[in-house]
C-alpha atoms as a printed R data frame, in Angstrom:
    type eleno elety resid chain resno       x       y       z
1   ATOM     1    CA   MET     A     1 105.026 114.791  74.407
2   ATOM     2    CA   SER     A     2 103.483 111.401  74.910
3   ATOM     3    CA   SER     A     3 101.232 110.452  77.754
4   ATOM     4    CA   LYS     A     4 103.729 107.714  78.729
5   ATOM     5    CA   LYS     A     5 106.170 110.414  79.827
6   ATOM     6    CA   GLY     A     6 103.397 112.127  81.758
7   ATOM     7    CA   ASN     A     7 102.542 108.831  83.464
8   ATOM     8    CA   LEU     A     8 106.201 108.270  84.283
9   ATOM     9    CA   LEU     A     9 106.423 111.735  85.825
10  ATOM    10    CA   PHE     A    10 103.196 111.094  87.727
11  ATOM    11    CA   ILE     A    11 104.450 107.785  89.143
12  ATOM    12    CA   SER     A    12 107.818 109.356  89.960
13  ATOM    13    CA   LEU     A    13 106.030 112.107  91.866
14  ATOM    14    CA   LEU     A    14 104.002 109.556  93.819
15  ATOM    15    CA   ILE     A    15 107.126 107.563  94.692
16  ATOM    16    CA   LEU     A    16 108.850 110.766  95.814
17  ATOM    17    CA   ILE     A    17 105.896 111.636  98.060
18  ATOM    18    CA   TRP     A    18 105.948 108.079  99.450
19  ATOM    19    CA   GLY     A    19 109.688 108.346 100.141
20  ATOM    20    CA   VAL     A    20 109.314 111.693 101.920
21  ATOM    21    CA   ALA     A    21 106.515 110.259 104.071
22  ATOM    22    CA   LEU     A    22 108.717 107.281 104.985
23  ATOM    23    CA   PHE     A    23 111.608 109.589 105.814
24  ATOM    24    CA   LEU     A    24 109.430 111.773 108.040
25  ATOM    25    CA   THR     A    25 107.806 108.888 109.913
26  ATOM    26    CA   ASN     A    26 110.903 106.641 110.190
27  ATOM    27    CA   PRO     A    27 109.059 103.317 110.495
28  ATOM    28    CA   SER     A    28 111.941 101.339 111.989
29  ATOM    29    CA   GLY     A    29 112.221  99.176 115.071
30  ATOM    30    CA   ASN     A    30 111.668  95.504 115.776
31  ATOM    31    CA   PHE     A    31 108.310  95.855 117.520
32  ATOM    32    CA   PRO     A    32 104.687  95.608 116.358
33  ATOM    33    CA   LEU     A    33 102.802  98.714 115.298
34  ATOM    34    CA   ASN     A    34  99.015  99.070 115.132
35  ATOM    35    CA   ASP     A    35  97.628  95.712 113.995
36  ATOM    36    CA   ASP     A    36 100.927  93.906 113.326
37  ATOM    37    CA   TRP     A    37 100.247  91.602 116.253
38  ATOM    38    CA   MET     A    38  97.151  90.252 114.482
39  ATOM    39    CA   TYR     A    39  99.069  88.532 111.721
40  ATOM    40    CA   SER     A    40 102.620  88.336 113.071
41  ATOM    41    CA   ARG     A    41 101.858  85.248 115.157
42  ATOM    42    CA   GLN     A    42 100.427  83.542 112.084
43  ATOM    43    CA   VAL     A    43 103.430  84.571 109.975
44  ATOM    44    CA   TYR     A    44 105.709  83.172 112.673
45  ATOM    45    CA   GLN     A    45 103.797  79.869 112.742
46  ATOM    46    CA   LEU     A    46 103.884  79.576 108.960
47  ATOM    47    CA   TYR     A    47 107.563  80.524 108.842
48  ATOM    48    CA   THR     A    48 108.735  78.166 111.609
49  ATOM    49    CA   ASN     A    49 106.240  75.264 111.578
50  ATOM    50    CA   HIS     A    50 104.950  75.543 107.988
51  ATOM    51    CA   THR     A    51 101.356  75.496 109.241
52  ATOM    52    CA   TYR     A    52  98.588  78.096 109.144
53  ATOM    53    CA   HIS     A    53  96.619  78.372 112.374
54  ATOM    54    CA   ILE     A    54  93.390  80.274 112.767
55  ATOM    55    CA   VAL     A    55  93.964  82.016 116.089
56  ATOM    56    CA   ASN     A    56  91.211  84.650 116.078
57  ATOM    57    CA   GLU     A    57  88.178  85.812 114.123
58  ATOM    58    CA   TYR     A    58  90.358  87.880 111.766
59  ATOM    59    CA   SER     A    59  92.542  84.977 110.641
60  ATOM    60    CA   PRO     A    60  90.520  83.913 107.586
61  ATOM    61    CA   VAL     A    61  90.834  87.349 105.982
62  ATOM    62    CA   LEU     A    62  94.581  87.587 106.650
63  ATOM    63    CA   VAL     A    63  95.634  84.644 104.468
64  ATOM    64    CA   SER     A    64  97.155  86.731 101.665
65  ATOM    65    CA   GLN     A    65  98.766  89.131 104.143
66  ATOM    66    CA   VAL     A    66 100.290  86.211 106.059
67  ATOM    67    CA   LEU     A    67 101.636  84.656 102.850
68  ATOM    68    CA   TRP     A    68 103.094  88.004 101.744
69  ATOM    69    CA   GLY     A    69 104.728  88.574 105.143
70  ATOM    70    CA   THR     A    70 106.137  85.054 105.172
71  ATOM    71    CA   LEU     A    71 107.770  85.646 101.787
72  ATOM    72    CA   PHE     A    72 109.729  88.517 103.340
73  ATOM    73    CA   CYS     A    73 110.693  86.424 106.349
74  ATOM    74    CA   LEU     A    74 112.320  83.788 104.136
75  ATOM    75    CA   PRO     A    75 115.398  85.873 103.210
76  ATOM    76    CA   PHE     A    76 115.501  88.074 106.336
77  ATOM    77    CA   GLY     A    77 114.259  85.726 109.061
78  ATOM    78    CA   PHE     A    78 111.220  86.496 111.181
79  ATOM    79    CA   SER     A    79 111.172  90.039 112.516
80  ATOM    80    CA   PHE     A    80 108.782  92.928 112.686
81  ATOM    81    CA   ILE     A    81 111.199  94.852 110.488
82  ATOM    82    CA   ALA     A    82 110.781  92.241 107.718
83  ATOM    83    CA   LEU     A    83 106.999  92.475 108.121
84  ATOM    84    CA   ARG     A    84 107.149  96.265 108.005
85  ATOM    85    CA   ILE     A    85 109.260  96.188 104.838
86  ATOM    86    CA   SER     A    86 106.713  93.863 103.254
87  ATOM    87    CA   GLY     A    87 103.882  96.231 104.155
88  ATOM    88    CA   ILE     A    88 105.748  99.285 102.919
89  ATOM    89    CA   LEU     A    89 106.531  97.679  99.569
90  ATOM    90    CA   LEU     A    90 102.991  96.393  99.123
91  ATOM    91    CA   GLY     A    91 101.661  99.844  99.954
92  ATOM    92    CA   LEU     A    92 104.011 101.422  97.441
93  ATOM    93    CA   VAL     A    93 102.864  99.020  94.730
94  ATOM    94    CA   GLY     A    94  99.215  99.817  95.428
95  ATOM    95    CA   TYR     A    95  99.958 103.509  95.749
96  ATOM    96    CA   THR     A    96 101.538 103.656  92.298
97  ATOM    97    CA   ILE     A    97  99.262 101.217  90.451
98  ATOM    98    CA   TYR     A    98  95.870 102.432  91.691
99  ATOM    99    CA   PRO     A    99  96.118 105.914  90.160
100 ATOM   100    CA   LEU     A   100  96.705 104.355  86.747
101 ATOM   101    CA   SER     A   101  93.463 102.383  86.920
102 ATOM   102    CA   ASN     A   102  90.184 103.774  85.612
103 ATOM   103    CA   ALA     A   103  88.651 103.541  89.084
104 ATOM   104    CA   SER     A   104  90.749 106.442  90.319
105 ATOM   105    CA   ALA     A   105  90.528 108.675  87.268
106 ATOM   106    CA   ASN     A   106  88.801 111.501  89.150
107 ATOM   107    CA   ALA     A   107  90.717 111.222  92.418
108 ATOM   108    CA   TYR     A   108  94.113 111.998  90.934
109 ATOM   109    CA   ALA     A   109  92.958 114.061  87.961
110 ATOM   110    CA   PRO     A   110  94.500 117.427  89.009
111 ATOM   111    CA   LEU     A   111  97.948 115.968  89.662
112 ATOM   112    CA   SER     A   112  97.795 113.776  86.571
113 ATOM   113    CA   GLU     A   113  96.751 116.722  84.372
114 ATOM   114    CA   TRP     A   114  99.588 118.816  85.757
115 ATOM   115    CA   CYS     A   115 102.068 116.056  84.867
116 ATOM   116    CA   GLN     A   116 100.625 115.809  81.370
117 ATOM   117    CA   SER     A   117 100.761 119.584  80.815
118 ATOM   118    CA   TYR     A   118 104.276 119.787  82.252
119 ATOM   119    CA   GLN     A   119 105.439 117.259  79.661
120 ATOM   120    CA   ARG     A   120 103.937 119.343  76.819
121 ATOM   121    CA   ARG     A   121 106.183 122.315  77.592
């Protein structure tokens, strides 16, 4: 079998693990978790006033996170649920793309090899 099928199985396995983790943790609720408060005010300002305010020393490094969160507030309106969905989807993208890069070749090697050998059967 081709390595494309092994990669597809590998990514499917990662998405399944991600889904089980989401199911077990149930990250719902319209309230901030952990560091959500650090960028939620800036997302709110950008969403409502169309301005980006530097409100603390972490603001300059949150620009991309604020833009990403604001994109999810456009269709849903501002809420911590919209921000959480944006974080979950961004995490899923990174979680599935990183293992395919050369930088992570050793970290995921056992699982990747199992997927490749499973496809050869």
